[in-house]
N, C-alpha and C positions, 0 to 999 in steps of 0.2 A: 410178872406175867405180862406179856405184850398183847394188847387187844387190837385186832385188825380193824381198821376204819371201815365203816359200812360203805358199800359200793355207791358211787354217786349216780343219782338218777339222770337218765339221758334227757338232755334239754333240747327241745326242738328249736331250730333257728327262728329268731324273732321275725315276724312278718311286719312289713310296713303298715302303719295305721292308715286306713283309707277313709277319706272324708267325702261327704256328699258335696256336690257342686254348690248347693245353697250355703252350707256352712263355710265353704272355702271363700265364697263371695262375701259373706258376712265378716269373715276374718280380714279380708282385704280392706273392707270399708272401715273396720276398727283401726287398721294401720293408716289408712288415708286420712282419717279424722283425728289422728293424734296431734298434729300441729294446729289445725283449726281449734281444737278444744283448748290448747294452751293460749292461742291468740284471743279467744273469747274472754279470757281473764282481763285483758286490757280494755275491754268494752268497745265502744263504737270507733275508737281511734284505730283499731286494727283492721277495719273493713270499710274504709271511706268510699272506695269505688263501688263495692257491692251495695251499700246502703243508699248511696246516691242514685245508682241505676235503678234499684227497686223503688225508691221514692218517685223518680221521674216516670217510671212505667205506671205507677198508681195515679199520678197526676194526669198523665195523658189519657189513661183509661176513663177517669172521671170526666175529663174535658170532652171526650167523645159522646157523652150522654146528651149534650146540647147541640143544636144545629150550628151555632157559631163556633163552638169548641171543636166540633168534628171538622169543620172547614179549616180551622187553624192547625189542627193536628195533621191533616192531610198536606197542608203547605209545609209543615216542619219535617215530616218524615214519610209521607205517602209516596211509594215507589212502585212502578210497574214497568214491564219491558217496553211499553209503548211510549214511556216518558223519554224526552230527549236526554242524551247521556250527560250533558253538562248539568242539567237540573237534577238528575238522579244522583250525581256525585255530591252536589251541595246538600241534598237531603239524606245522604247515606248514613251519617252518624245518628240522626234522629230516627231513621227507619229501624234501627236495632232496638229502640226502646218503645216504639209504637206496637201495641198488642196485635198479634196476627189475627186475621179474620176468622181462621178455623181453629183457634186455640183460645180457651177461656182466659180471662185476665189473671185469675188465680193461678192458672198453670204457668203463665209466663213469670209471674212473681215468684213462684216456688222454684222454677228452674234457675232463675237469676240468683236468688238468695242462696241456694244450695251450691250450684256449680261455680258461680263467680266467687262466692266466699271461699270455697275449697281452693280454687286456683290462686286467689289473692293471698290466702294464708301461706301457701307453699312458695309462691314465686313473686309476690308483690303486685302492686296495682299497675305499674307501668307495663310489665310483660303481659299481664292479664288483659289490659285494654288493647295492647297491640295485636295480640292473637285474635281477640274478639272482633276488632275492626277489620283485620285482614280476612277473616273467615266470612264476615258479612259482605265485604266488597267483592271477594272472588266468587262467592256463591251467587250474588246478584248479577255479576258480569257473566258468569257461566249460564245462569238462567236466561239472560238476555240473548246470548249466542244461540242457545238451544231453540228459543222461540224464533229467531231469525232463520234457522235451518229449516224449520217447518216439519210437518208430520211425515213427509216422505223420506226424510233422512233417518238413519239409524239412531242418532243421538238427538234428533229434533223433537219438538213439541208442537201440538196443534196451535193454531193461531189464537184460539180462545184464551190460552194461558197467558198471552201477552197482556191481557187486560186485568189479570188477577193482581190484587194488592199484595206486593211482595215485602211484607214487614214482619217484625217479630224477632226475638232474641234466639230462636232455636238453632240457627246455624252457628252463632257464637258459642252457645252452650255446648253443642256437639263437639266443636273444635277444641274447646277448653277441656272438656272431659277426656277426649282422646289424648290431648297433650299431658294432662295430669297422670293418666293411666300409663302412658309410655314412660314418663320420667320416673314415676314411683313404682314401676314394674307390677302394676295391677292388671295382669294379663287376662284373668277370668272376667273381670268387669269390662275390660276392653272387648273381649270376645262377645259378651252378651250385648254390648252396645252396638257393635258392628252387625251382629246377626239381626238385631231389632231394626236397624236402619235399612238393611238389605231386604228384610221381610216387608217393611213398609213400602219400599220401592216396588216390590213385586205386586203387592196387593193394590197399592195406589200409585201408579206410575205418573205422578203429576209433578208440578214444578217444585213443590216443597220437598218431596222425596228425593229428587235429583240433587237439590241444593244441599241436603244433608249428607249425601255421599261426597260432594265437593268439600264440605266442612270436615269430614273425616280425613280426607287427603291433606287438608291444610294443617290440621292438628298433628298428624303423623309427620308431615314434612318439617314442621317447626321443632319437633322433638327428635327427629332422626339424627342430626349431627351428634348430639350428646349420647344417644343410645348406641350409635356406631362406635363412638370413642370409648364408651364403657365396655363394649364387647372386645375391642382391640386391647384395652388395658388388661382385661381378664385373660385374654389369650397370651399376652406377654408375661403375666404373672404365673401362669400355670407351670411352665418349665422350672421356674425358680422354686415354687412350692414343692414340686415333685423331686427336684434335686435335694 
């Protein structure tokens, strides 16, 4: 006797699993930290630039606690828009390591340790340093031009901003994080970063906020050739896979 098979239950089409934005960002950071975690097994040799930069920031911060040390730190890296351009260029590398006046020293140390280390693990010390210096230089130059334009110009700043001490690693940190996100396709983290910087500019339209927007542009410009090339290769490979 042949027994008929029971009718199959109707299966509803599978729905894509939706993730919360927070969990998606956490997953991106797990992916971003994969290479740094492997590099940490090599110890200090894997992060020479990061450890050196962090150590110099700490030394300069401690030196600022004395009157003589504060004067020496200002000579090494103190920059403002009122400073002559040739003197500002000489002090430019040091200005990236001098703690910003509106940022606690532990904040600068944390930023450099995390973002410099992330970029150095993925792309090496030379490229990390190049992008950091380019972002610091272009942000400083952009801020100087905005102060020269004055408050009556759309992109200008009031004259009081020209006397503000323009130091700290924040522009370098922002540019490096944008570069890493673009290269490693961490688009949610990049969106959060850009939204935070734009919100900062709206709430506090000062020199630092505008320099952070310049730093975003520097990081995106540094990564754009490789991102465009990746998109072009994907478009070329699509017909082949389809065929």
